[in-house]
N, C-alpha and C positions, 0 to 999 in steps of 0.2 A: 419310207423311202428315201434311200442315198443317191444320187447324180454326179459322178465325175465329169465335169465339165472340163476339157481341155484346149488351153491355148493353144497352142501351135509357135509361138514366138516366144522369146524369153523375156520380155518386158513385162513386167510386174504391171503396171498401171493397166497395159490392156489388159492380163488377165484378171484384176478388180473391177472395170468396167464390163467385164461379161460375165462376173460370177454375180454383180448388182442386176444385169439386165435378167439374168437367169432367174435369178431370185425375186424377181417382177411380179412372172408369171409362174410362177412353181405354186402348187397346188398348197394348201395348207399340211402341215406332216412330212413335206419332200424339204430333204436338203441337200441344199447346190454345194460340190466342194469344188472350185473353182483349181484349179491347180496348173504350174508353170514348169515348162520342161528343164531339166537343168543343165544343158548343153543344147548350140540350135544358134540360127541369128535372130537378133532383134527386132527382124521385122521380114516379116516372111510375102516375098514380092518376085519368086522366080522358081523355077524347076531345083535349080541346084539346092536352095534354100530348104525348096517345100521336101526334095528328099532327105536333107538333114532333118527338117522339123518332124518325117514322120518314124524316123528313129529316136528322136529324143522323145516324142511323145510316147511310144510303147513305152520305152523305161522308164518315163514317169510314172506312165497308169500303172505300170508292174511295178510300182515300188508304192504304192498305198495297199498300207494294212491294214484299215479299218475294212468291213465288207461293204459292197456296193452294188446298187440295182441294175444298173445301167450307165454308160458312157455316152458323152458326147462330145464329137469332136467340132471342136470351134474353129476349122478352117475352111474357107470355101477356096473350094475347089482345089485343098490340097491332097497328098499322098496320107497314103494310111491307114485308110478306114479298112482294107480287106486283114491289113497285117492284125488291127485290133479283133477285126471279127474272129481271127485263127487263135490269139490268146485266149478270149474271153466268150463265155456262155451266154452272159448277160445281154442284153441288146446291146449293138452299137449304131446308133445315128451320129449318121455326117452333116452338117450344115446347110451343105449343098444341095442331095438330098430331100430334106425336110422342108428347103425354102421352095424347091421346085415343084413336088408333090405337093405341098400344101399352095402353091399358087393355080396351081392344075385344076384344083377343087373351085377357084373364086372366081376362073375364065378361063375364056378358049388359045390363048397364047398368053407369053409371059416374057419379060426382059429382064437381063440382070445389069443392073449399075454398078462395077467394080472401083478398083479404088486406078490402077498404072494401067495402063494400054499393053504392056507388057505381059497380064494377067491375065487377060481374055481368052487368049488359044489356050490354055490352060484350065480354064474354067469349059471353053468346049469340049475340049477331051474328057473332061469328068462326065460334062453331063452325055459324052456322047457312051463312054463305056458303060454310065448307069441306065443306059436307055431315056434319057429323061431328055431329052437334044426335040425331039420332034414337033414338041409345042413351045418352044422357045424361041421366041424372034430376032429376037438380036441380044449382045452381049457387049456393053458399052460402056466408059470408064470416064472418070472424072478430070483424072488429072496430079489428083492429092496423094502425096504419100499415106502408107497408112500411119505410120508414128505422128502426121501433120491432123490427121482427120479428126482430132478433139481438142485441138486448138483456139477452131473457132466455129462452133456449132451448127450456128445460126448458118455461116457461110459456106461450110460444111453441105448443109443443108442443100444449099439454094443450087449449089452444085451440081449433088442427086439427082435435085428437082429438073435443072437443063436436061442431065443426056434421059431421063425420064420422059419428061416431056415429050422429049425428040423421039421414042421408043414407040410411046403410045400413036403419035403425030406423021412418023413416018414407017417405022416399022410394022405397025399394026398392032403392039403389046395392049391388053387391058387389064397386066398385072405388074408389077415390079418389084425384084429382087435386091434386096441390100448385099450387093456380092463382095460385103468383106465384113468378119467379124467385131473387126474395130469400127463397123457403122451401126451396132448393137444400141438403140434405145434414139434412132433417127427415123424409124419408124413413122408417127406420128407425127411428126413434121414437114416430112417428105407429100407424106399423104393428102394433109392439110390443102398443099402449094397444087398439086397435081389433077384432086379430084379424082384420084384413084387408087386400088388395094396396094398397099406396099407391105410386104410378108422382110422380116427379119428372122434370118435362120437360126440365131441363138434360140430365140423363144419359141418359133417352131421344132426344132430342136427337144427342146425342153415338152413340150408337150404329148410330140411324139411318141419320147420316151417312157415320159408318165404310163399311155394309155398302153405301150406295149407292156411295161412293169405290169399293170393291174390286171391285164388281159393274161397273165399267167405264163407270156412268151418269152422263149429265149434264141437266141442265134441257133439256126442248123447246125450241126456237126457231121452229117454224114456224106457232104459234096465237097465242094471248094473250101467250105473254111471251116475243115475237119483240125481238129490241135493239132499244132508240131508237134512231129516225132520226137524232134529234138528242142527242148527248150535250154539249152547254154551253149551260146555260141563264141567261141574265142577270148572265155573269162565273162561271157557279159550274161549272169544268171536272170533269168526271164520268170516272177511267179505268176502266171499265167493261169488263171481259174478252167 
């Protein structure tokens, strides 16, 4: 099995970290291909950057030449999942949806802890669009920019844990979702600090993608995610599958 994991920003070190985290939970025989868009923002922390990233990710995944069995969109609250689902028949799993679905299996209510406050509305919109907002207690922010998250992992974990504890004590959350792909790998550190389950969207998405592939399921093409009528737009050829 081969899963393409698409970073939404153009920073290679973030792609590498996401790939390492995805590989750490992949089952034996599953190959993780972590890819970086060839254009876009170095850090996606707002709607403009997210829409740009959506096009960059579709372009990059369409350029993958080797066969793959699923796609993971590694951007929390980002745009582009529906476009990828139209382009490919293989399962497309967004880490936002994967984290929320997984958290809902572990407790009655979950909260998201993300990077900057400006992204909280975007995450709420994404959860509402997918019908996953009813069990979301809150969306909180650490104030740490995406590209600074890995500078001091212990300090970052403390920032996340502080907001997570407030989400539990004030908002009534029982499970915490890490609301940024750049937080991949910090789930255990944060969970130890707060004494509650913490879901990493990247690992949750890989697990769900593997399950869908093993069940032989593919993206439905009979409705809203039907294959686009035209795959060439202004000289941009898409190799959708």
